[in-house]
N, C-alpha and C positions, 0 to 999 in steps of 0.2 A: 715712285710707285711701281710695285712689282707685279700687280695684277689688277685688271679692271673687274671690280665686283659690282655687277650691274643690278639695278632695280628698274622695273618697267612701269609705265603709266599707259594703260590702254590694253586692249585684248583682241584687236581686229586682225585681219589677215596679214597686214604688213608686220605686225609684231611677231606673228608666227614665222614669217619669212626671215626676219632679222634673227630670231632665236634659233632657227634651223642652222643658220651660219655661225652663230655664237658657239654652237656645239662643236664645230669643226675648226675653229680658230684658236690657237694657243694664246694664253694670256688673258682671257676674258671668260667670265662665267656668270650665270644668273644666280642671284642670292635672294632677291625679294620681288614681290609683285604687289602693285596697288591696283585695286579695282573698286568700283562703286558697289559691286555685289560680291559677297563671299563666295557664291557658287562659281562665277566666272573666274575669279582670282584663283580659287583652289584648283580649277581645271587646268589653268595655264601653268600653275606652279607644279602640279603633278606631272604634266607632259614634259616640262623642261627642267625639272629638278630644283626648283627654288625652295629655299628653306623656310621662308616666312611669307605670309599673305596679310595685307593690310587693306582695310576699308576706310581708314582715316588718313588723310594726306599728311597731316603734321606728324603723326606717328611714323608713317612711312619715311618721311624726310629725316626723322630723328634716328633712323636705323644706323648705328655706328659702324657696322661692318660694310655696308654699302657705300661705295665712293663715287659711283657714276649713275646718273639717271637718264633713261631713254624715254622720251615723251612722244606718245602717238595718240593723243587725245583729240577731240574735235578742235578745229582750227582756232576758234576764239579763245580757247583756254591755254594756248601755247605760251603767250606772254606771261600771264599770271603764274603758271606752274613753273616755267623756266626761272622767273625771278625768285620765287620762293625756294627753289632748289639751289640756286647760286647763293642766296643768303644763308642757306643751311650748310654751305661749305661743300656742295657736291658739284662734280663735273657734270656737264649736261650735253646730251646729244638729242636734238629736237627735230622731229619730222617736219617736212615741208607742208605747207608754207610756214616758214619760221615764225613769222608774226603777220598780223594784218596791217600794221602801220610801220613805216620806215623809222619814225621816231622811237617806237618801242625797240626795234632792232638795234638802233644805235645805243640806246640806253642799256640794253642787256649786254652788248659787246663791251661797253665801257665798264660795266659792273664786273664782268668776267675778268677783264684785264686788271682791274683794281685788286681783285681778290686772288689773282694768279690761278684762275681755274680754267680748265678747258671748256670751250663752248663751241659746239659743232652744229652746222646745218646739215641734217641727214638727207641730203639729196644725193642719191648714188651717182649721178652723172659726174659729180666733181671728182670722184675717185676712180673712174674707169680708165684702164690703160688705153682704150681706143680714143678717149678724149685727147690724150697727149699726142697720139698718132695723128689725129685730125688737125690739131694745131700745127704740127710739123709739116703736114702736107698742104695746108691751106694756100701758101704762096704759089703753088704750082698752077692754080687756076687763074692767076693774074688778078687784075682789079675786079673786085666783087661788084655785081650789079643787081643780083636778086637773091633773096633768101626765102625759101618756101618750105613751110612745115605743116604737117597734118598729123594729129593724134586723135583718132576717133575710137571710142570703146563704149559700146552700149552698156549702160548701167542697169543692173537688175532693180536698183532702187528707183529708176525712172518709171518702172511699171507701177510702183507705189504712187508716184506723182500723178500718173494717168488715172489712178483710182481716187484722187483727191486727198491723198495723204502728204505729209511733209517730212520726209526723212532728213536726218541731220546734214547729209551731204548736199542737199538742195535748200537748206534752211538758212535764211539770212541771220537768224538768231544765233547760229553756230558758225557764221562766216563761211558758209558753203558756197558752192557754185563751180562751174566748169573752169573758169579762169584761175581760181584758187587751187584747183586740183589737177586736172589732166593737161590743160594748156600751160600749166606752170613749167613743164619740162621743155616745151618749145622756147618759152621766154628765157629760161635759165640757160639753155645751150646758146642761144643767140647772144645773150649778154656776156657769157663766159668767153665767147669767141671775139665779139666786136665791141663790147662795152655798152654803156647806156646810150640809147638813141637820142637824137635831137628832139624828136616828137613822136607821139604815138596816140592812137585812138582805137577804141574797142567797140565792135559792133556785135552785140549779144542777141541771142534768141532767148526769150524769157517765157516762163509759164505763169501767167497771172502775176501775182505779187511776189513770186519766188525769185531767187537769184537766177543767173543764166544757166541754161541746160546745154548750150553750145554757143560758139561765137568765133569771130575772127579778130585778131589784134594786128593792126598795121603799124609797123615801126619804121620811121624815116631816119636813116643815117646820112652822113656826108657821102653823097655819090651813089647810094643804093637804098633799096627799100626792102623790107621783110614783110611777108604775109604769113601769119601763124594762126592756124585753125585748130580748134579743139572741140570735141563733142562727147557728151555722155548720153545723147539721145539718138545717135545714129551708129551704123557700122561703116567703116571705110578702110582704105589702104593707108597704112601709117608709113610715113617717110619724112626725111628732112633732106633738102637739097640746097646746095650753095652753087650759084652759077656765076662764073667770071668770064672775062674777055678771052681767056686762053683755055677754058675747060670748065668742068663741073665736078662737084663731089656729091655723091649720093650715099645717104646713110640708111642702110636697110632697117626696116621696122621702126624708123623714126628716132626722135630725140631721147626717148625713154629706154635706155640700155645701150644705145649705139652698137647694135649687134655686129656690124662690120662697116668699113669705110671703103667705098669704091671711088677711085680718082681717075677721071677720064680727061685727057687732053687730045689735041690734034695728033700728037706723036706717040701716045702711050695710054695704056689702061692697066690699072693695078687695083687689086682688092686686098685690104689689110684687115686683119682681125688678131689682136694681141690678147684676147680674152678667152683663155682656155676653158674657164668655168662659165657656162652659159647663164648661171644665176648671178645677175649683176650686183645684187646687194652683198654678195660675198666680198667684193672688192671694198665696199664701204666699211664693213666690219673689220676686214683684214687691215686696211690702211689706217683707220682710226685707232685701232688697237696698237699698231706699230708706232704711230706718232705719239700717242699718249704715254705709252710705256717708256718711250725714249725721251719724254719731256720736250718734244718738239712743238713748242707753242706757235712758232712762226708758221709751220706747215698747216696748222689748224686755223689760226687767226686769219691767215692770208686769204682763205676762202670766204671769210665773212664779208669782205668788200664786195664780192659779186652778189652775195646774198642780200645785202642792204640795197644794192641797186635794183635787184629783182623785186624786192618787196615794195620799193618806191614806185616802180613801173606798175605793178599790180594795183597798188592802192590808188594811184592817180587815175589809171585807166578805168577801173570799175566805178569810181566816184563820178567821173565825167559821163559815164554811161548810165548813171542813175542807180547803181547798185550800192546800197548803203547798208552798213552793219550797225548793231546797237551803239547808241551814243554818237552817231555821226549825223 
């Protein structure tokens, strides 16, 4: 493959951020747009230079020039759309959360490998240089005892909730909710660093019959515990901190982006930032393009193991908390 010829599903802010970075990374370009409405699709295509706009998903997936699909639709549609794209012979980059069920994630991973197609979980954390620095520095704090994370970002759509409306991001019919969205980053980082916990329980704040608007996920590992808070109904100080017997690591601005890593022990203090570009989705686009053009399936597939664990944690935690999606 000499070039990633991208088609997008979705037209939200994340899509715009991804495409802003597509414009500055060599080897990838936008060729097609799928949207439920011609108007939104045409606007996106005009802004980023796509040649074709589709409002029919099957016609979009039948586009012979397009070889890679980027999916950023509502959460509950990820599984179905990813499967259809793979069956159509397209490589797939799917936004987080990859699926709502671990069984779906395993099925799609197996399908991609069977068809020798790239399948990537589009969580930018996985591609950040500072993540690799964090892994390298982790032994310096000794045996870990506490992991504390908070990611709070008041959602403008929460104002709609207060008015009695049900926007997609808070709608169980679209697999919405805080755990599936903003707290995802905390869960992903903890799982990427320490693996799947022995046990976990989620304590959500809910608005009526809607999904969670905020909550805390407690994860028990061998020898230590993690407390991961996420909120779309509050403002707060975002951070991620790992405390060990010999020191601690503090992540500025939290798990989403890993802006910098401060390592503090009894004998030293060091701040590390290997990310010259402050736009963290740049590294996702850059690395995925590099891996896919080089045919490095191992580099892409290897990240799916973490993704499957994360989906399983999210699925089990929300179900035990009484947060159910269609068909459950």
